[in-house]
Every structure is written in C-alpha cells, then in structure tokens.
C-alpha positions as CSV (number, residue, x, y, z in Angstrom):
1,M,-4.2,87.9,-3.4
2,R,-0.5,87.3,-3.5
3,E,-0.7,85.7,0.0
4,R,-3.5,83.4,-1.2
5,R,-1.5,82.3,-4.2
6,S,1.5,81.7,-2.0
7,C,-0.6,79.5,0.3
8,L,-2.0,77.6,-2.6
9,K,1.5,76.9,-3.9
10,K,2.6,75.8,-0.5
11,S,-0.5,73.5,-0.2
12,R,0.1,72.0,-3.6
13,G,3.7,71.4,-2.8
14,L,2.8,69.7,0.4
15,K,0.3,67.5,-1.4
16,N,2.9,66.5,-3.9
17,I,5.4,65.6,-1.1
18,L,2.7,63.6,0.6
19,C,1.9,61.7,-2.6
20,I,5.5,60.9,-3.2
21,I,5.9,59.6,0.4
22,L,2.7,57.5,0.0
23,L,3.8,56.0,-3.3
24,T,7.2,55.2,-1.9
25,C,5.6,53.4,1.1
26,L,3.4,51.4,-1.3
27,I,6.4,50.3,-3.4
28,C,8.4,49.3,-0.4
29,G,5.4,47.3,1.0
30,C,5.0,45.4,-2.3
31,S,8.7,44.6,-2.4
32,S,8.6,43.3,1.2
33,A,5.6,41.2,0.5
34,Y,7.3,39.7,-2.5
35,E,10.4,39.0,-0.5
36,A,8.3,37.4,2.2
37,D,6.6,35.2,-0.3
38,S,9.9,34.2,-1.9
39,S,11.3,33.3,1.5
40,F,8.3,31.2,2.3
41,A,8.6,29.4,-1.0
42,D,12.3,28.8,-0.5
43,A,11.6,27.4,3.0
44,E,8.8,25.2,1.7
45,E,11.1,23.8,-1.0
46,A,13.8,23.1,1.6
47,V,11.3,21.1,3.8
48,I,10.3,19.0,0.8
49,N,13.9,18.4,-0.3
50,E,14.9,17.2,3.2
51,S,12.3,14.4,3.4
52,E,13.5,10.8,3.3
53,G,12.8,10.1,-0.3
54,P,10.5,10.5,-3.3
55,L,7.9,8.0,-1.9
56,A,7.8,9.9,1.4
57,D,7.5,13.1,-0.5
58,A,4.6,11.8,-2.5
59,A,2.6,10.8,0.5
60,S,3.3,14.1,2.2
61,I,2.4,16.1,-0.8
62,I,-0.9,14.2,-1.3
63,N,-1.9,14.7,2.3
64,D,-1.0,18.4,2.3
65,A,-3.0,18.9,-0.8
66,S,-6.1,17.2,0.6
67,E,-6.0,19.3,3.7
68,N,-6.0,22.6,1.9
69,T,-9.0,24.8,2.7
70,E,-11.2,26.3,0.1
71,G,-9.5,29.2,-1.7
72,E,-6.0,27.9,-1.1
73,A,-3.8,26.8,-4.0
74,T,-3.6,23.1,-4.7
75,M,-1.0,21.0,-6.5
76,P,-1.9,20.6,-10.3
77,E,-3.3,17.1,-11.1
78,A,-0.6,16.5,-13.7
79,D,2.1,17.0,-11.1
80,R,0.8,14.5,-8.5
81,P,2.5,11.2,-8.0
82,K,1.0,8.3,-9.9
83,H,2.8,5.5,-8.0
84,P,1.2,5.2,-4.6
85,F,3.0,2.0,-3.7
86,G,6.5,2.8,-5.1
87,A,8.0,2.6,-8.6
88,G,11.1,1.2,-10.0
89,V,13.0,0.8,-13.3
90,F,15.4,-1.8,-14.7
91,S,18.8,-0.5,-15.8
92,W,20.9,-2.9,-17.7
93,D,23.2,-0.8,-19.9
94,H,25.2,1.6,-17.8
95,L,25.4,3.1,-14.3
96,A,22.7,5.8,-14.3
97,D,24.1,9.3,-14.7
98,E,22.7,12.7,-13.9
99,T,20.5,12.8,-17.0
100,D,19.1,9.4,-16.0
101,I,18.5,10.6,-12.5
102,E,16.5,13.6,-13.7
103,C,14.3,11.2,-15.7
104,L,13.8,9.0,-12.5
105,V,12.9,12.0,-10.4
106,S,10.5,13.5,-13.0
107,N,8.7,10.1,-13.2
108,N,8.5,9.7,-9.5
109,I,10.8,6.6,-9.5
110,T,11.7,5.5,-6.0
111,E,13.9,2.4,-6.8
112,I,16.4,1.4,-9.5
113,Y,17.4,-2.2,-10.3
114,Q,20.9,-1.7,-11.6
115,Y,23.0,-4.3,-13.4
116,I,26.6,-4.1,-12.3
117,K,29.1,-5.0,-15.0
118,P,32.1,-7.0,-13.8
119,E,34.5,-4.3,-14.9
120,Y,32.9,-1.6,-12.7
121,S,35.3,-0.8,-9.8
122,D,34.1,-0.5,-6.2
123,D,34.7,3.2,-6.3
124,E,32.4,3.6,-9.4
125,I,29.7,1.6,-7.6
126,M,30.0,3.6,-4.4
127,D,29.9,6.9,-6.3
128,F,26.7,5.7,-8.0
129,L,25.2,4.7,-4.7
130,G,26.0,8.2,-3.3
131,R,24.3,9.9,-6.3
132,M,21.2,7.8,-5.9
133,S,21.1,8.3,-2.1
134,D,21.3,12.1,-2.6
135,R,18.0,11.9,-4.6
136,G,16.2,9.5,-2.3
137,I,16.3,6.5,-4.7
138,D,16.8,3.0,-3.3
139,V,19.3,0.8,-5.2
140,Y,18.9,-3.0,-5.9
141,I,21.5,-4.9,-7.8
142,L,20.0,-6.6,-10.9
143,D,21.5,-9.7,-12.4
144,G,20.8,-13.1,-13.7
145,E,21.1,-15.5,-16.6
146,P,18.8,-18.4,-17.6
147,S,21.7,-20.8,-17.0
148,W,21.8,-19.7,-13.3
149,A,18.8,-22.0,-12.8
150,Y,21.1,-25.0,-13.0
151,K,22.4,-26.4,-9.7
152,D,26.0,-26.3,-11.0
153,N,25.7,-22.6,-11.5
154,F,24.6,-21.6,-8.0
155,R,28.0,-20.0,-7.4
156,Y,26.9,-17.1,-9.7
157,M,23.9,-16.3,-7.6
158,E,26.0,-16.6,-4.4
159,T,28.7,-14.2,-5.8
160,I,26.2,-11.3,-6.1
161,V,25.3,-11.7,-2.4
162,D,28.9,-11.6,-1.3
163,R,29.7,-8.5,-3.4
164,I,26.7,-6.6,-2.1
165,A,27.6,-7.5,1.5
166,Y,31.2,-6.3,0.9
167,I,30.2,-3.0,-0.7
168,N,27.7,-2.3,2.1
169,N,30.5,-2.4,4.6
170,Y,32.2,0.6,3.0
171,V,29.3,3.0,2.5
172,S,27.0,4.9,4.9
173,R,23.8,3.3,6.1
174,R,21.7,5.5,3.8
175,E,23.8,4.6,0.8
176,R,23.7,0.8,1.2
177,I,22.4,-1.5,-1.5
178,C,18.9,-2.7,-0.5
179,G,19.0,-6.1,-2.1
180,I,19.2,-8.2,-5.2
181,V,16.7,-8.6,-8.1
182,Y,17.3,-12.0,-9.8
183,D,16.1,-12.0,-13.4
184,I,16.9,-15.6,-14.3
185,E,14.0,-16.8,-16.6
186,P,14.9,-20.5,-17.0
187,Y,12.0,-21.1,-19.5
188,V,14.2,-19.7,-22.3
189,L,16.8,-22.4,-22.0
190,D,17.1,-24.9,-24.9
191,K,16.7,-27.8,-22.4
192,W,13.5,-26.4,-21.0
193,H,11.5,-28.2,-23.8
194,S,12.8,-31.6,-22.8
195,T,13.4,-31.4,-19.0
196,P,11.4,-28.4,-17.6
197,D,10.6,-30.1,-14.3
198,I,14.3,-30.9,-13.5
199,I,15.3,-27.3,-14.4
200,M,12.5,-25.8,-12.2
201,D,13.5,-28.1,-9.2
202,E,17.1,-27.0,-9.5
203,Y,16.1,-23.3,-9.8
204,I,14.0,-23.5,-6.7
205,S,16.8,-25.2,-4.8
206,N,19.2,-22.4,-5.8
207,V,16.8,-19.7,-4.6
208,S,16.3,-21.6,-1.3
209,E,20.1,-21.8,-0.8
210,V,20.5,-18.1,-1.4
211,R,17.7,-17.4,1.1
212,D,19.5,-19.6,3.6
213,K,22.8,-17.9,3.1
214,I,21.5,-14.4,3.6
215,D,19.7,-15.4,6.8
216,R,22.6,-17.4,8.1
217,R,25.1,-14.7,7.6
218,G,22.8,-12.0,9.0
219,Y,23.0,-9.9,5.8
220,N,20.5,-7.1,5.7
221,I,19.8,-7.7,2.1
222,E,16.4,-8.3,0.4
223,M,16.2,-11.1,-2.1
224,C,13.8,-10.5,-5.0
225,V,12.9,-12.7,-7.9
226,C,11.4,-12.0,-11.3
227,V,8.7,-14.4,-12.5
228,P,6.7,-14.6,-15.6
229,Y,2.9,-14.2,-15.3
230,S,2.5,-17.7,-16.7
231,F,4.3,-20.0,-14.2
232,D,0.9,-21.1,-12.7
233,L,-0.5,-21.5,-16.2
234,M,2.4,-23.8,-17.1
235,G,1.5,-26.0,-14.1
236,Y,4.2,-24.8,-11.8
237,E,2.1,-23.1,-9.1
238,A,3.8,-25.1,-6.4
239,H,7.2,-23.9,-7.6
240,L,5.8,-20.3,-7.9
241,E,4.7,-20.5,-4.3
242,S,8.1,-21.6,-3.2
243,L,9.7,-18.7,-5.0
244,I,7.4,-16.2,-3.4
245,R,7.8,-17.8,0.0
246,N,11.7,-17.6,-0.2
247,S,11.8,-14.1,-1.6
248,D,11.2,-10.7,0.0
249,Q,9.6,-9.3,-3.1
250,V,8.3,-10.8,-6.4
251,F,8.4,-9.0,-9.7
252,V,5.8,-10.3,-12.1
253,L,6.8,-9.8,-15.8
254,N,3.2,-9.0,-16.7
255,Y,3.9,-8.9,-20.4
256,N,0.5,-9.6,-21.9
257,K,-1.6,-6.4,-22.4
258,N,-4.8,-8.4,-23.1
259,N,-5.4,-9.7,-19.6
260,E,-3.1,-7.8,-17.1
261,V,-5.4,-8.0,-14.1
262,E,-6.1,-11.7,-14.3
263,N,-2.5,-12.5,-15.3
264,I,-1.2,-11.7,-11.8
265,R,-4.2,-13.0,-9.7
266,T,-2.3,-16.1,-8.5
267,E,0.8,-14.1,-7.7
268,V,-1.2,-11.5,-5.8
269,E,-2.9,-14.1,-3.7
270,L,0.3,-15.9,-2.8
271,A,2.0,-12.6,-2.0
272,R,-0.9,-11.8,0.3
273,D,-0.6,-15.2,2.0
274,Y,3.1,-14.8,2.6
275,E,2.9,-11.0,3.3
276,K,5.3,-10.2,0.5
277,R,5.5,-7.1,-1.7
278,I,4.5,-7.6,-5.3
279,V,5.5,-5.5,-8.3
280,T,3.9,-5.5,-11.8
281,V,6.5,-4.9,-14.5
282,Y,5.7,-3.2,-17.8
283,E,7.7,-3.8,-21.0
284,I,8.5,-0.6,-22.9
285,Q,11.2,-1.8,-25.3
286,P,10.4,-1.6,-29.0
287,G,12.3,-4.7,-30.0
288,L,9.4,-7.1,-29.4
289,L,6.9,-5.3,-31.6
290,S,7.3,-7.4,-34.7
291,Q,7.1,-10.6,-32.8
292,T,4.1,-9.9,-30.7
293,N,1.8,-7.7,-32.7
294,N,2.1,-5.1,-30.0
295,S,0.5,-7.3,-27.3
296,V,3.6,-7.2,-25.0
297,T,5.2,-3.8,-25.1
298,Y,3.9,-0.3,-24.4
299,Y,6.5,1.4,-26.6
300,K,3.9,2.6,-29.1
301,D,1.2,3.3,-26.5
302,G,3.2,5.6,-24.3
303,L,3.4,6.2,-20.6
304,G,-0.2,7.5,-20.4
305,A,-1.5,4.0,-21.4
306,I,0.6,2.5,-18.6
307,V,-0.9,4.8,-16.1
308,K,-4.4,3.8,-17.0
309,S,-3.4,0.1,-16.9
310,Y,-1.7,0.4,-13.5
311,D,-4.7,2.3,-12.1
312,N,-6.9,-0.5,-13.2
313,I,-4.7,-3.1,-11.6
314,I,-4.5,-1.4,-8.2
315,S,-8.2,-0.6,-8.1
316,S,-8.9,-4.3,-8.9
317,Y,-6.8,-5.4,-5.9
318,E,-7.6,-2.8,-3.4
319,D,-6.5,-4.9,-0.4
320,K,-3.0,-5.3,-1.8
321,K,-0.3,-2.7,-2.3
322,I,1.1,-3.4,-5.7
323,G,4.2,-1.5,-6.9
324,I,5.1,-0.8,-10.5
325,A,8.3,-1.1,-12.5
326,Y,9.4,-0.2,-16.0
327,H,11.7,-2.3,-18.3
328,T,14.0,-0.5,-19.1
329,L,15.5,2.9,-18.2
330,N,16.7,3.7,-21.7
331,Y,13.2,3.6,-23.1
332,L,11.7,5.3,-20.1
333,K,13.9,8.2,-21.1
334,I,12.7,8.1,-24.6
335,L,9.0,7.9,-23.7
336,S,9.4,10.7,-21.2
337,Q,10.5,13.2,-23.9
C-alpha cells in the first residue's frame, strides 16, 4: 500500500511538472507570435512611410485593399483617401508649422500653395521646404494682387519666377519648389467697371510673357493661374482659353455652391483640349457668409459636404482628372477639429 501511494505521489508530481512545462511553452509561443506580428506591423509601416508621397501612398493603399482575399483585414472606409487626383490647400498667413503639417497629412493633402512674405529669409524658406519634403508634400509659391494685371506691373510677376529659380539652386531636387500659383483676380479692380477689356488684354499679355521667360530660361517651374468660374459667362472665353493654354495648371475658384458641376464645364473642356490639369477650389472661410447667404463658402456645411460635392464633380467628368483645393489652411484646421 505504501509503495502504491508513493507511486501515485510520484505520478502526480510528474503530471504537475509536465503541466508547468506545457503552460510555459504556450506562454512563450504567444509572446513570440505577438512579437512577430509587431515586427510585421513595423515593417509594413516602414514600407508605407518610404513611398514617394501621400498621393503615391493613397494609390498603393487602395490597390492593396482591393486585392485582399476574403477573410483578410481591409482598411476602414473612413480612413481611405478621398482625393484620387491630388489635393492642395492655400496658405496665406504664415509658413506652415508642424501643427499645420499634421492637419495636411490627416486630410490627405498632397500640395501646399504657400504665400512667401517679403521678410522671410532664404533660410526660413529652405527649412520650410525641407519639412514639407519630409512629409511628401509638394510646394508651390502662391502670390498675386489684382494690380498685377496691369502691364506696368509685370515686374512683380517676374520677380516671383526669379526668386523660385534662385532658391531651387540651393536645395536638393526633392525639396525644390514645383511652381507658382498666380492669384491675381483683375475683376475686383476699380477700373474693371470702365475698361475690363483693356485690363484683360494686359493681364493675358503678362501671363504670356511669364510663360515665355520660364521656357526661355529653361526653368523647371510650373506656372499655374487662378480663374473665377465666370470668365466665360462674362464673355471672356477667348481670354480664358489663352490663360489655360499658357499655364501648366488652372485653378478654378468654383465659388457658387448652387451649380458647381456646370460652373467648370468650359474650363474642363479647355483643359482637356490643351492637356492641362484642372483643380476645383472650395471656399471655406467664414467671412463671406453675411454677403452671400451661404452660397459661396462651406464653412457652415463642413468637410463632409465638400466630399459629397467633389465626388459629384469627378463622377460628372469621368474622362478628366480633376484635383481639389481648399481655401484656406487656417480654416481647414478649424473644420478638421
């Protein structure tokens, strides 16, 4: 009997030891699996971060998600890019800082149109270009005054070209300024009411001369112009055609929420004829609310309403790649909160 009890004790002890060993193996196995999963996630994140920019990332992510087999995890719909043909934002007030950059990244912004104040030093501008380049955001210099439409003020348009060319000589290729966005809007001049044809002719001449200078000097700089959606409605379709022909991109200030698709039909057709990129611009500043009965700005409607509008535009022009831009960065930050 004593021998039997002794054997039972030994057997139970052995079982306990085996259980402890098995439990230890299971815990180690789970830990290894977790570490493997973490390593895989880190590697995956590194691959995404090393791509050429937010637009490239967006295309890659969409393609990868569509190729997932049944049962595999897919990217949440809310996190998918909503700007298939690129997105930009106008920045007038200050050089975008790290907080601004986080807003750009979270909204899938691929371009910034940045106003450069005269007091900014070259070092400040170069630092800014470096920060944007690190996040894959293309930089265009934004500038313009209505008076630049006058022939006598061509030098102001020319000066921007020269400064961009100068700065681009001192930064790496990936940090270079891509081009200029001229926001001139001559129709707000006092003399527009009396001599609009003369002003438009001089404005077109200035744009043509800038185009000629960029080509003649061999500058690798895009020239882009902002136009209202209404130039053709004012009877200036020939001038509009000249602007689009001489520019690399056209930014349509599509500031009438009642008819956004039709507003840009002429611009879309001309851009197609001349194989130029077109961007539809959304106003999100609140200052215009009292004047326009909310027919211009999306400040009260929010970014969700802009997404719906933009989806409607690109689905209405399926044969044309139409980008999107927000005016301005300050209010994009507010509406993103």
